N, C-alpha and C positions, 0 to 999 in steps of 0.2 A: 921968828925963825931967822937964824943966821944965814949968811950968804952961802956957806958950805952946805947947809941943809936944803936951801932953795935949789941948789944945783942938782940935788939928788931927787927932786920931786918930778914925777912923771905926770904929764897932763894927758888925759884921755880925751878923745873927741866927744863932743856932746851928741846925744842921740835921744830920740823920743821913745826908744824901745829899751827893754832890759833883757838880760840873758837868763832870767829866772826859770823860764820853761825849759831852756837847754840844760840848766843846772839840775833841774828835777829829773831829766832823762839820765844825766850822768849819775845821780845819786840812786837811781832805781836799783842797779845791781848791788850797791852797798847795802841798801835797806833789805833787799831780798837775801843777801848773804847773812845779815844779822838774824833775820827771822829763821832761815834754814839752819844756822848754827844752833839757835835756841831749840829748834825741833830735834835736831840730831843729838843734842846733849840732854834732851828731856827737861829743859829748864822750865817750860810752862807747866809740866806735871808737878813740879815742886812748889810753884808759886800760887797755889789755890788760896793760901792765906799768906799774910806777911811773913817774910823770911829774910834773914841777913845774907849778904853775899858770902860771908864766911861759912854759914851753915849750908847754903846751897852748894858751895864748892866742896865742902866735906861730904855731902850726900852724893855728889857726882864723882868724887875722887879727883877733883880738878884743882888747879892753881888758884888760891884765894884772890890775889890781886887782879889777875887776868879775868877771873869770874866777875869781880866787881866792875871792871871796865866794860865787859860785855853787857852786864845788866844795865849799867848806865847808858850804854849805846842803844840798847833795846828800848830803854825808857824814852829816848829822844825820837823814836819812830812810833811812839804811842801804842806799844803792845803791852807794856807793863807800867806800873806806877811806882814811885819811890816816895816814902814818907819816913822821916826820922831814921834814915839809913836802912830801912827795910823795904823789900820789893814784893809786889803782888801783881798778878795778872789783871789787866783791864778786861771788861766784859767780852770784847771780841776775841781775845786770846783764850779766855776761859771757855768760850763756846766752841771755838774751832781749832785750838792748838793743844788742848789737853787730851792725851791719848784715850782716856776712858769716857770721854764725852761722846754722846751719840751723834754729834755733828762734827767730829774730828776730821780735819782735811789734811793733816800733816803728811800722811802717806801719799795722798794724791799730789801734794806739792813736791814731795821728793821725786815722784815719778816724772812729773812735768819738768822739774829742773834737770833730771838726768837725760831725758829725751829731747828737750827743747833748748835749754840754756847752755849746757856744757858743750854741745857741738859748735856753738857760736864762738868759742874760744879760738877756733881755727879759721874763722871767717876771713880775716885779712889775708892769711896765707892762701886760702882757697881761691880768693878773688885774684890774687897776684899770680899764683902758680898753677891753679887747677887741681883736680883730684890727684892724689898720690899716684906715682907711676907714669903720669903724663909728661913729666919733665917740661921741656921748653916747647912742646907742641902748641903753637898758637897760630891762629889764622886771622890776620888783621885785614884781609882783603874784602870781607863782606861789610 
């Protein structure tokens, strides 16, 4: 490493802990959004057998490259598998995320997301400002 590169190296303090658990919390909403997008688009309904991203996109009337990217992302969260450029549901998705399955939970997940997760988008504002219409009414005396 040359002296110029050495000057740009940042040393982090040593610790016996890692931030892996915190990272998993952060990734939770990303994983949930990937699954919910798959449910909303009906992707899991199309992947009962191996299918290309191009064919899945055509079936959904979607953008082929972005469909491929979504399918690759859903593969990373272990809901579908990819072999030779083709995608297929893993057993958990086949059982619970295909609409005609007797154990389908997609509609339940959509209801939970709408009622529980979406209101959290306003959490920071609500903590700082309170409910809409309260303005600056804050009592810091107690």
